MARBA-3410 file (N, C-alpha, C, O; in Angstrom, 1 decimal):
89
-20.6,34.6,18.6,-21.0,34.0,17.5,-19.9,33.0,16.6,-18.7,32.6,16.7 ~ -21.2,32.7,15.6,-20.6,30.9,15.8,-18.6,31.4,14.1,-18.4,31.9,13.0 ~ -18.1,31.0,15.0,-16.8,30.7,13.8,-16.8,29.6,13.4,-17.2,28.6,13.9 ~ -16.1,29.7,11.5,-15.7,28.1,10.7,-14.4,28.9,10.1,-14.1,30.0,9.7 ~ -13.3,27.0,10.5,-12.7,27.2,9.2,-13.2,26.7,8.1,-14.0,25.7,7.9
-12.5,27.6,7.1,-12.9,26.3,5.8,-11.3,26.1,5.1,-10.5,27.0,4.9 ~ -11.1,24.5,5.0,-9.7,24.3,3.8,-10.7,24.1,2.9,-11.9,23.7,3.0 ~ -9.5,24.7,1.4,-10.6,24.2,0.7,-9.6,23.8,-1.0,-8.4,24.3,-1.0 ~ -10.0,23.2,-2.0,-9.0,22.5,-2.6,-10.0,23.4,-4.2,-11.2,23.6,-4.5 ~ -8.5,23.9,-5.3,-9.8,24.3,-6.0,-8.3,24.2,-6.9,-7.2,24.3,-6.2
-8.2,24.1,-8.0,-7.8,23.9,-9.4,-6.6,25.1,-9.4,-6.5,26.3,-9.1 ~ -5.8,24.0,-10.2,-3.9,24.4,-10.2,-4.7,25.6,-11.4,-5.3,25.6,-12.4 ~ -4.1,26.6,-10.1,-3.3,28.2,-10.7,-5.2,29.0,-10.8,-5.6,29.4,-11.9 ~ -6.3,29.2,-9.1,-7.2,29.5,-9.6,-7.0,30.3,-8.2,-7.6,31.3,-7.9 ~ -6.0,29.7,-7.2,-6.3,30.3,-6.4,-6.3,31.8,-5.9,-7.1,32.3,-5.0
-5.0,32.8,-6.6,-5.7,33.6,-6.8,-7.2,34.7,-7.0,-7.4,35.7,-6.4 ~ -8.0,33.8,-8.2,-9.1,34.5,-8.1,-10.0,34.5,-7.3,-10.8,35.3,-7.0 ~ -9.9,33.1,-6.8,-11.1,32.1,-5.7,-10.8,33.1,-4.5,-11.8,33.5,-3.9 ~ -9.6,33.5,-4.0,-9.4,34.4,-2.4,-9.7,35.6,-3.0,-10.2,36.1,-2.1 ~ -9.7,36.5,-4.1,-10.9,37.4,-4.7,-11.7,37.4,-4.0,-11.6,37.9,-2.9
-12.9,36.5,-4.8,-14.1,36.6,-4.7,-14.0,36.0,-2.5,-14.1,36.8,-1.5 ~ -14.0,35.5,-2.4,-13.6,34.8,-0.8,-13.8,36.8,-0.6,-14.7,37.7,-0.4 ~ -12.7,36.7,-0.8,-12.8,38.6,0.2,-14.3,39.3,0.3,-15.0,39.7,1.2 ~ -14.3,39.2,-1.4,-15.8,40.0,-1.5,-17.3,39.8,-0.9,-18.3,40.3,-1.3 ~ -17.2,38.4,0.5,-18.3,37.7,1.3,-18.3,38.7,3.3,-17.6,39.0,4.2
-19.4,38.9,2.8,-19.1,40.7,4.2,-18.9,39.2,5.7,-18.6,39.9,6.7 ~ -18.9,38.0,6.0,-18.7,36.9,6.9,-16.8,36.3,6.6,-16.2,35.6,7.4 ~ -16.4,36.7,5.6,-14.8,36.4,6.1,-14.2,37.0,6.5,-14.2,38.1,5.9 ~ -13.6,36.9,7.4,-12.0,37.8,9.1,-11.5,37.5,8.5,-12.0,38.2,7.6 ~ -10.3,36.6,7.6,-9.5,36.2,6.9,-9.1,35.0,6.0,-9.4,33.8,6.4
-8.3,35.2,4.6,-8.6,34.3,4.3,-6.8,34.1,3.3,-6.1,35.0,2.7 ~ -6.6,32.9,3.4,-5.2,32.5,3.1,-4.8,32.2,2.0,-6.0,32.2,1.6 ~ -4.3,32.0,1.3,-3.4,31.1,0.3,-2.2,29.8,1.6,-1.2,30.2,2.2 ~ -2.6,28.7,1.5,-1.7,27.6,2.1,-0.4,26.6,1.0,-0.5,26.5,-0.2 ~ 0.4,26.3,1.6,1.1,25.2,1.1,0.0,23.8,1.7,-0.8,23.9,2.6
0.2,22.9,1.1,0.2,21.6,1.9,-1.1,21.2,1.6,-1.9,22.1,1.4 ~ -1.8,19.4,1.3,-2.8,18.9,1.0,-3.9,20.2,0.5,-4.6,19.9,-0.5 ~ -4.1,21.8,1.3,-5.1,22.2,0.9,-4.9,23.1,0.2,-3.9,23.5,0.7 ~ -5.2,24.1,-1.0,-5.0,25.2,-0.9,-4.8,27.2,-0.8,-4.0,28.1,-1.0 ~ -6.2,26.9,-0.2,-7.0,28.1,1.1,-7.1,27.5,1.9,-7.5,26.4,2.2
-6.7,28.3,2.3,-7.6,28.5,3.9,-8.8,30.2,4.3,-8.8,31.4,4.0 ~ -9.6,29.4,5.1,-10.7,31.0,5.5,-10.8,31.0,6.9,-10.6,30.0,7.5 ~ -11.0,32.1,7.5,-11.6,31.9,8.4,-12.8,32.6,8.2,-12.8,33.6,7.5 ~ -14.5,32.2,9.1,-15.6,33.3,8.4,-16.2,32.8,9.7,-16.0,31.8,10.3 ~ -17.1,33.9,10.0,-17.9,34.5,12.0,-19.3,34.6,11.0,-19.2,34.4,9.8
-20.3,34.8,11.5,-21.8,34.6,11.6,-22.4,34.8,12.3,-22.2,34.2,13.3 ~ -23.9,36.2,12.2,-24.5,35.6,13.2,-25.6,34.8,14.0,-26.0,35.2,15.1 ~ -26.1,33.7,13.5,-26.1,32.1,13.7,-25.4,31.2,12.8,-24.5,31.4,12.0 ~ -26.0,30.1,13.1,-25.1,28.9,12.8,-25.7,28.6,11.8,-25.0,27.9,11.1 ~ -27.3,29.0,11.3,-27.3,28.5,9.9,-27.0,29.5,9.3,-26.3,29.2,8.3
-27.2,30.5,9.6,-26.3,31.7,8.1,-24.8,31.6,7.7,-24.2,32.0,6.7 ~ -24.4,31.0,8.8,-22.6,30.5,9.5,-22.9,29.1,7.7,-22.4,29.4,6.6 ~ -23.5,28.0,7.8,-24.1,26.8,6.9,-24.4,27.8,6.0,-23.3,27.9,5.5 ~ -25.2,28.7,5.4,-25.7,29.2,4.5,-24.7,29.8,3.5,-24.4,29.8,2.3 ~ -24.2,30.4,4.5,-22.6,31.0,3.5,-21.7,29.9,2.9,-21.4,29.9,1.7
-21.1,29.0,4.0,-20.4,27.9,3.2,-21.4,27.4,2.3,-21.2,28.1,1.3 ~ -22.1,26.8,2.1,-23.2,26.2,1.2,-23.4,26.5,0.2,-23.3,25.8,-0.8 ~ -23.8,27.7,0.2,-24.4,28.8,-0.8,-23.4,29.6,-1.7,-23.6,29.7,-2.9 ~ -22.4,30.3,-1.0,-21.7,31.2,-1.7,-20.1,30.7,-1.7,-19.4,30.8,-2.7 ~ -19.2,30.0,-0.2,-18.0,29.6,-0.4,-17.7,28.4,-1.6,-16.8,28.6,-2.5
-18.5,26.7,-1.7,-18.2,26.4,-2.3,-19.1,26.3,-3.9,-19.0,25.5,-4.9 ~ -19.7,27.4,-3.8,-20.5,27.3,-5.0,-19.5,28.3,-6.0,-19.8,28.4,-7.2 ~ -18.7,28.7,-5.6,-16.8,30.2,-6.4,-17.2,28.7,-7.1,-17.9,27.8,-6.6 ~ -16.4,29.0,-8.6,-16.5,28.5,-9.8,-14.9,28.0,-9.6,-14.2,28.9,-9.3 ~ -14.4,27.0,-9.6,-13.6,26.2,-9.9,-12.7,26.0,-8.2,-11.5,25.9,-7.8
-13.9,25.9,-7.5,-13.1,24.7,-6.2,-13.9,24.4,-6.4,-15.0,24.7,-7.0 ~ -13.1,23.0,-5.4,-13.4,21.5,-6.1,-13.8,20.7,-5.0,-14.6,19.8,-5.2 ~ -13.1,21.0,-3.8,-13.7,20.6,-2.4,-13.4,21.0,-1.2,-12.2,21.4,-1.4 ~ -13.6,21.1,0.0,-14.0,22.0,1.1,-14.1,21.1,2.0,-14.6,20.0,1.7 ~ -13.6,21.4,3.1,-13.4,21.1,5.0,-13.7,22.0,5.3,-13.2,23.1,4.9
-15.0,21.9,6.5,-15.3,23.3,7.6,-14.7,22.3,8.9,-14.6,21.1,8.7 ~ -14.4,22.8,9.9,-14.5,22.7,11.2,-15.0,23.9,11.6,-14.8,25.0,11.0 ~ -15.7,23.6,12.9,-16.2,24.8,13.7,-16.0,24.8,14.5,-16.0,23.7,15.1 ~ -15.8,26.1,15.1,-15.3,25.9,16.6,-16.3,26.3,17.5,-17.3,26.9,17.3 ~ -15.8,25.5,19.0,-15.9,25.4,19.8,-16.0,26.4,21.3,-15.5,26.3,22.3
-17.3,27.9,20.6,-17.5,28.4,21.2,-16.8,28.8,22.9,-17.5,28.5,23.8 ~ -15.9,29.3,23.0,-15.9,29.2,24.6,-14.6,28.7,24.7,-14.1,28.8,25.8 ~ -13.6,28.0,23.5,-12.5,27.4,24.1,-11.6,28.0,23.6,-11.7,28.5,22.5 ~ -10.2,28.2,24.6,-9.1,28.6,22.8,-9.3,30.0,23.2,-8.6,30.5,22.3 ~ -9.8,31.1,23.8,-9.9,32.4,23.5,-8.9,33.3,24.1,-8.4,33.8,25.1
-8.9,33.3,23.7,-7.1,34.5,24.3,-7.5,34.8,25.7,-8.5,34.3,26.1 ~ -6.6,36.0,26.7,-6.8,36.3,27.7,-6.5,35.7,29.1,-5.8,36.2,30.0 ~ -6.9,34.9,29.0,-6.1,33.9,30.6,-3.8,33.5,29.9,-2.7,33.6,30.5 ~ -4.1,33.2,28.7,-2.0,33.1,28.8,-1.8,34.0,28.4,-2.8,34.8,28.6 ~ -0.7,34.7,27.8,-0.3,35.2,27.0,0.1,34.9,26.1,0.5,33.7,26.2
0.1,35.6,24.6,0.3,35.0,22.8,1.5,34.9,22.7,2.3,35.4,23.4 ~ 1.5,34.1,21.6,3.5,34.5,21.7,2.8,34.6,20.3,1.8,34.0,19.8 ~ 4.0,35.7,19.4,3.8,35.8,18.5,5.1,35.4,17.8,6.2,35.2,18.4 ~ 4.8,35.1,16.4,5.2,33.8,15.9,5.7,35.0,14.5,6.2,34.5,13.5
END
């Protein structure tokens, strides 16, 4: 399944409102507020790459008070769980 991480910049103070909207999308796997250059990080999966692009372009980026996004599409098959023991941090 195509997967992407999306870093989001938003208007100051609108993080919780945007996170609430993002949680309504069925393709959203995880969403969290973060400190640093970006305000929110989103993990999203979809059945096809076209559906993934559509969700990011027409749903995520169109949420009111979202100012910019940076999308990183995961390379399938790299870094998957299983071969090495995962560390719990």
